[in-house]
Backbone as numpy.savetxt, mean C-alpha at the origin, in Angstrom:
# Nx Ny Nz CAx CAy CAz Cx Cy Cz
-4.58 -16.54 2.43 -4.86 -15.71 1.29 -4.00 -14.44 1.41
-2.92 -14.39 0.68 -1.97 -13.27 0.73 -2.21 -12.30 -0.42
-1.84 -11.05 -0.18 -1.91 -10.02 -1.21 -0.61 -9.23 -1.11
0.23 -9.32 -2.13 1.50 -8.62 -2.12 2.49 -9.25 -3.07
3.77 -9.10 -2.74 4.82 -9.63 -3.60 6.07 -9.87 -2.79
6.96 -10.70 -3.33 8.31 -10.83 -2.80 9.26 -10.64 -3.97
10.52 -10.98 -3.79 11.48 -10.73 -4.86 11.31 -11.65 -6.06
10.47 -12.69 -5.95 10.31 -13.65 -7.04 8.92 -13.67 -7.67
7.89 -13.39 -6.89 6.53 -13.56 -7.41 5.54 -12.63 -6.73
4.33 -12.58 -7.30 3.23 -11.83 -6.72 2.22 -12.79 -6.12
1.54 -12.33 -5.08 0.49 -13.11 -4.44 -0.81 -12.34 -4.59
-1.72 -12.89 -5.39 -2.99 -12.23 -5.67 -4.12 -13.11 -5.15
-5.00 -12.59 -4.28 -6.13 -13.39 -3.81 -7.07 -13.75 -4.96
-7.71 -14.86 -4.84 -8.61 -15.36 -5.88 -9.71 -14.34 -6.21
-10.19 -13.63 -5.22 -11.29 -12.69 -5.44 -10.90 -11.55 -6.38
-9.62 -11.24 -6.48 -9.16 -10.14 -7.34 -8.65 -10.60 -8.70
-8.71 -11.87 -8.99 -8.16 -12.40 -10.25 -8.92 -11.93 -11.48
-10.17 -11.55 -11.34 -10.97 -11.11 -12.48 -10.64 -9.68 -12.89
-9.96 -8.92 -12.05 -9.62 -7.53 -12.35 -8.56 -7.45 -13.43
-8.66 -6.42 -14.27 -7.56 -6.21 -15.22 -6.36 -5.67 -14.44
-5.23 -5.62 -15.08 -3.98 -5.29 -14.39 -4.03 -3.92 -13.71
-4.55 -2.91 -14.39 -4.58 -1.58 -13.80 -5.52 -1.53 -12.60
-6.67 -2.19 -12.68 -7.59 -2.23 -11.53 -6.95 -2.96 -10.36
-6.21 -4.03 -10.64 -5.54 -4.79 -9.60 -4.49 -3.94 -8.89
-3.68 -3.22 -9.66 -2.65 -2.36 -9.07 -3.29 -1.26 -8.22
-4.37 -0.67 -8.71 -5.06 0.38 -7.97 -5.71 -0.17 -6.70
-6.28 -1.36 -6.77 -6.88 -2.00 -5.60 -5.83 -2.25 -4.53
-4.69 -2.81 -4.94 -3.62 -3.06 -3.97 -3.13 -1.77 -3.34
-2.84 -0.78 -4.16 -2.27 0.47 -3.63 -3.26 1.20 -2.73
-4.53 1.17 -3.07 -5.55 1.81 -2.24 -5.62 1.14 -0.87
-5.64 -0.19 -0.85 -5.71 -0.91 0.41 -4.39 -0.81 1.18
-3.28 -0.82 0.47 -1.96 -0.64 1.10 -1.90 0.70 1.82
-2.30 1.78 1.13 -2.24 3.12 1.71 -3.12 3.25 2.95
-4.23 2.52 2.99 -5.12 2.57 4.15 -4.54 1.81 5.34
-3.53 0.99 5.10 -3.00 0.11 6.14 -1.64 0.52 6.69
-1.00 1.51 6.10 0.36 1.87 6.51 0.42 3.30 7.04
1.53 3.61 7.70 1.78 4.97 8.19 1.84 5.94 7.02
1.61 7.20 7.30 1.62 8.21 6.24 2.99 8.31 5.56
4.07 7.98 6.25 5.41 8.04 5.66 5.64 6.95 4.63
4.78 5.94 4.58 4.92 4.85 3.61 3.89 4.90 2.50
3.00 5.88 2.54 1.95 5.97 1.53 2.52 6.39 0.18
1.91 5.85 -0.86 2.32 6.13 -2.24 1.12 6.71 -2.97
1.27 7.82 -3.70 0.15 8.38 -4.45 -0.42 7.37 -5.45
-1.74 7.41 -5.64 -2.42 6.44 -6.49 -2.00 6.51 -7.95
-1.47 7.63 -8.38 -1.06 7.75 -9.78 0.04 6.75 -10.15
0.76 6.23 -9.16 1.82 5.25 -9.44 1.26 3.87 -9.74
-0.04 3.67 -9.55 -0.66 2.39 -9.90 -1.02 2.34 -11.38
-1.03 3.49 -12.03 -1.40 3.54 -13.45 -0.24 3.07 -14.31
-0.57 2.32 -15.32 0.40 1.84 -16.32 1.56 1.06 -15.72
1.33 0.35 -14.64 2.36 -0.52 -14.09 1.98 -1.97 -14.36
2.99 -2.80 -14.47 2.76 -4.21 -14.81 2.85 -5.12 -13.60
3.40 -4.62 -12.50 3.55 -5.47 -11.32 3.44 -4.62 -10.06
3.16 -5.29 -8.95 3.07 -4.59 -7.67 4.41 -3.98 -7.29
5.48 -4.69 -7.57 6.82 -4.20 -7.26 7.14 -2.93 -8.04
6.63 -2.85 -9.27 6.90 -1.71 -10.13 6.30 -0.41 -9.55
5.20 -0.53 -8.80 4.61 0.65 -8.15 5.64 1.29 -7.23
6.28 0.48 -6.40 7.27 0.98 -5.46 8.51 1.48 -6.20
8.93 0.75 -7.24 10.10 1.14 -8.01 9.92 2.49 -8.69
8.75 2.70 -9.30 8.49 3.98 -9.98 8.44 5.14 -8.99
7.81 4.91 -7.84 7.73 5.95 -6.82 9.12 6.31 -6.30
9.92 5.31 -5.98 11.27 5.55 -5.49 12.13 6.23 -6.55
11.98 5.81 -7.77 12.76 6.41 -8.86 12.46 7.91 -8.97
11.19 8.28 -8.89 10.83 9.70 -8.99 11.32 10.51 -7.79
11.30 9.93 -6.61 11.76 10.65 -5.43 13.28 10.80 -5.43
13.97 9.78 -5.92 15.43 9.79 -5.87 16.06 10.64 -6.97
15.31 10.95 -8.01 15.84 11.77 -9.09 15.17 13.13 -9.07
15.85 14.08 -8.48 15.30 15.43 -8.36 16.28 16.42 -8.98
15.77 17.59 -9.29 16.66 18.61 -9.83 17.51 19.18 -8.69
18.69 19.63 -9.02 19.61 20.13 -8.01 19.12 21.40 -7.32
18.19 22.10 -7.90 17.65 23.30 -7.27 16.83 22.99 -6.02
16.33 21.76 -5.89 15.48 21.40 -4.76 16.23 20.71 -3.62
17.53 20.49 -3.78 18.30 19.74 -2.78 18.52 20.58 -1.53
18.27 19.95 -0.37 18.51 20.61 0.91 19.75 20.05 1.59
19.96 18.74 1.54 21.19 18.12 2.04 21.27 16.69 1.52
22.41 16.05 1.73 22.63 14.69 1.24 22.42 13.71 2.40
21.65 12.67 2.16 21.38 11.66 3.18 22.34 10.49 2.95
23.40 10.43 3.72 24.45 9.43 3.54 23.96 8.03 3.89
23.15 7.89 4.92 22.66 6.57 5.33 21.89 5.88 4.21
21.05 6.64 3.52 20.25 6.04 2.45 21.07 5.75 1.19
22.19 6.42 1.03 23.00 6.20 -0.17 23.56 4.79 -0.23
23.73 4.16 0.91 24.22 2.77 0.89 23.19 1.84 0.27
21.91 2.17 0.39 20.86 1.34 -0.21 20.65 1.66 -1.69
21.10 2.81 -2.13 20.90 3.19 -3.52 21.59 2.23 -4.48
22.69 1.66 -4.05 23.42 0.71 -4.89 22.53 -0.47 -5.28
21.72 -0.94 -4.33 20.84 -2.07 -4.61 19.65 -1.68 -5.46
19.23 -0.45 -5.37 18.07 0.01 -6.12 18.41 0.33 -7.57
19.56 0.91 -7.79 19.94 1.33 -9.13 21.21 0.61 -9.56
21.42 0.55 -10.84 22.62 -0.12 -11.36 23.88 0.65 -11.00
23.79 1.95 -10.95 24.95 2.76 -10.56 24.67 3.37 -9.20
25.71 3.66 -8.50 25.57 4.26 -7.18 25.32 5.75 -7.35
24.23 6.23 -6.81 23.94 7.66 -6.91 23.59 8.19 -5.53
23.59 9.47 -5.41 23.30 10.10 -4.13 21.80 10.27 -3.96
21.33 10.09 -2.73 19.94 10.35 -2.41 19.90 11.66 -1.64
19.10 12.57 -2.14 19.03 13.89 -1.55 17.74 14.06 -0.77
17.78 14.86 0.27 16.57 15.21 1.00 15.93 16.42 0.35
14.69 16.28 -0.03 13.92 17.39 -0.60 12.65 17.53 0.22
11.86 18.53 -0.11 10.59 18.69 0.59 9.72 17.45 0.40
9.77 16.84 -0.77 8.96 15.66 -1.05 9.44 14.48 -0.20
10.74 14.24 -0.15 11.25 13.06 0.54 11.26 13.19 2.06
11.07 14.39 2.59 11.05 14.54 4.05 9.86 13.83 4.66
8.76 13.73 3.94 7.55 13.09 4.46 7.49 11.61 4.11
8.54 11.06 3.54 8.54 9.67 3.08 9.65 8.91 3.79
9.37 7.70 4.21 10.37 6.84 4.84 11.06 6.04 3.72
12.08 6.64 3.12 12.75 6.01 1.98 13.39 4.67 2.32
13.98 4.57 3.47 14.65 3.33 3.85 13.67 2.16 3.89
12.53 2.36 4.53 11.54 1.28 4.59 10.95 0.98 3.23
10.72 2.01 2.41 10.19 1.78 1.07 11.20 1.04 0.19
12.48 1.36 0.35 13.51 0.62 -0.39 13.54 -0.85 0.02
13.39 -1.10 1.30 13.35 -2.50 1.77 12.14 -3.23 1.21
10.99 -2.56 1.18 9.80 -3.18 0.59 10.06 -3.49 -0.87
10.64 -2.53 -1.58 10.92 -2.75 -3.00 11.87 -3.93 -3.20
12.91 -4.01 -2.40 13.92 -5.06 -2.58 13.45 -6.44 -2.13
12.73 -6.50 -1.02 12.38 -7.79 -0.43 10.90 -8.15 -0.54
10.04 -7.16 -0.81 8.62 -7.42 -0.96 7.83 -7.15 0.30
6.52 -7.23 0.14 5.60 -7.05 1.26 4.35 -7.87 0.97
3.88 -8.58 1.97 2.67 -9.39 1.83 1.74 -9.11 3.00
0.48 -9.02 2.70 -0.55 -8.82 3.71 -1.51 -9.98 3.67
-2.13 -10.26 4.79 -3.29 -11.13 4.79 -4.39 -10.31 4.11
-4.99 -10.83 3.06 -5.96 -10.07 2.27 -7.15 -9.62 3.12
-7.58 -10.45 4.06 -8.71 -10.09 4.92 -8.35 -8.91 5.82
-7.18 -8.93 6.41 -6.75 -7.84 7.29 -6.55 -6.55 6.49
-5.97 -6.68 5.31 -5.76 -5.52 4.44 -7.09 -4.89 4.07
-8.06 -5.72 3.68 -9.38 -5.21 3.31 -10.09 -4.60 4.51
-10.00 -5.24 5.67 -10.63 -4.71 6.89 -10.06 -3.34 7.25
-8.75 -3.18 7.13 -8.11 -1.89 7.41 -8.60 -0.82 6.45
-8.76 -1.20 5.19 -9.26 -0.27 4.19 -10.69 0.17 4.53
-11.55 -0.79 4.87 -12.94 -0.46 5.21 -12.98 0.41 6.47
-12.19 0.06 7.47 -12.14 0.86 8.70 -11.70 2.29 8.40
-10.69 2.44 7.55 -10.20 3.76 7.17 -11.30 4.57 6.50
-12.04 3.95 5.58 -13.12 4.64 4.88 -14.26 5.01 5.82
-14.66 4.08 6.68 -15.75 4.33 7.62 -15.36 5.45 8.59
-14.13 5.43 9.07 -13.65 6.47 9.99 -13.65 7.84 9.33
-13.23 7.89 8.09 -13.17 9.15 7.36 -14.56 9.72 7.11
-15.51 8.85 6.75 -16.86 9.32 6.42 -17.72 9.58 7.65
-17.35 9.05 8.79 -18.10 9.25 10.03 -17.21 9.93 11.06
-16.73 11.09 10.71 -15.72 11.79 11.49 -16.16 12.09 12.92
-17.38 12.50 13.14 -17.81 12.89 14.47 -18.37 11.75 15.31
-18.31 10.54 14.82 -18.91 9.40 15.52 -17.85 8.56 16.21
-18.30 7.80 17.21 -17.42 6.90 17.95 -17.32 5.58 17.17
-16.13 5.26 16.69 -15.93 4.06 15.89 -14.93 3.16 16.61
-15.37 1.93 16.88 -14.53 0.94 17.55 -14.36 -0.27 16.65
-13.30 -1.01 16.91 -13.09 -2.25 16.18 -12.98 -3.38 17.20
-13.84 -4.37 17.07 -13.86 -5.52 17.96 -13.68 -6.77 17.10
-12.44 -7.24 17.03 -12.16 -8.36 16.13 -12.32 -7.91 14.70
-13.18 -8.58 13.96 -13.45 -8.20 12.57 -14.56 -7.17 12.45
-15.30 -6.93 13.52 -16.43 -6.00 13.47 -15.97 -4.55 13.62
-16.57 -3.68 12.82 -16.37 -2.24 12.94 -17.68 -1.70 13.49
-17.65 -1.17 14.71 -18.86 -0.74 15.41 -18.93 0.78 15.40
-20.08 1.30 14.94 -20.28 2.74 14.83 -21.30 3.18 15.87
-20.86 4.05 16.79 -21.70 4.61 17.86 -22.47 3.55 18.65
-21.96 2.37 18.73 -22.58 1.25 19.44 -24.02 0.99 18.99
-24.34 1.42 17.75 -25.68 1.23 17.21 -25.72 0.15 16.14
-24.70 0.10 15.33 -24.64 -0.94 14.31 -23.19 -1.28 14.00
-23.02 -2.43 13.35 -21.67 -2.91 13.07 -21.55 -3.33 11.61
-20.33 -3.28 11.13 -20.01 -3.71 9.77 -19.01 -4.85 9.88
-19.25 -5.90 9.11 -18.33 -7.04 9.06 -17.72 -7.09 7.66
-16.53 -6.51 7.48 -15.91 -6.55 6.15 -15.37 -7.94 5.85
-15.71 -8.46 4.69 -15.23 -9.77 4.26 -14.57 -9.66 2.90
-13.40 -10.20 2.79 -12.69 -10.25 1.52 -12.94 -11.62 0.91
-14.19 -11.85 0.55 -14.59 -13.14 -0.01 -15.59 -12.91 -1.12
-15.60 -13.80 -2.05 -16.61 -13.77 -3.09 -17.85 -14.45 -2.54
-18.99 -13.78 -2.65 -20.23 -14.31 -2.10 -21.21 -14.56 -3.23
-21.80 -15.72 -3.23 -22.82 -16.07 -4.20 -24.10 -15.36 -3.80
-24.62 -14.50 -4.66 -25.82 -13.74 -4.32 -27.07 -14.62 -4.28
-27.01 -15.79 -4.87 -28.14 -16.72 -4.83 -28.14 -17.54 -3.56
-27.00 -17.65 -2.91 -26.87 -18.40 -1.66 -26.04 -17.54 -0.71
-26.69 -16.82 0.17 -26.00 -15.85 1.02 -25.36 -16.46 2.26
-25.27 -17.76 2.34 -24.57 -18.38 3.45 -23.07 -18.18 3.26
-22.42 -17.69 4.29 -20.98 -17.41 4.21 -20.23 -18.56 4.84
-19.40 -19.19 4.04 -18.60 -20.32 4.53 -17.15 -19.88 4.66
-16.41 -20.55 5.52 -14.99 -20.21 5.70 -14.20 -20.61 4.50
């Protein structure tokens, strides 16, 4: 069960198929941000009014790469070689305060080639991130799929549709 995209298609888990397009984009981006380094995170506003998962990355990169000349600090020559693949014309990529905290090279590669996650692992990372944030002063461990809080109780995040009339969980 994959969640992501490549250069040809999107992979959407069955459990998320009922979501409208905007909810689906927001769900992916929220879980993606919980699973990656801070240099690869994308603000949630880029999930709005997008038609595809790839478009989220494209819109974010487009906004970072097009800045006013007043904000330019220096020219990043290494990244300019990748700009040709991202845009129809070759343009310069500048380092600004915004782009210093972003790994443009890795984001460009994701945009060009795609990224896929195991939906269960992506969801588990999201739940772990939320539990860690809300229980800041507590000891939180992860043992396999279990998220253990202060060795008192555990959470088992499942990215599965569960029938509320039959609570038996099948693989």
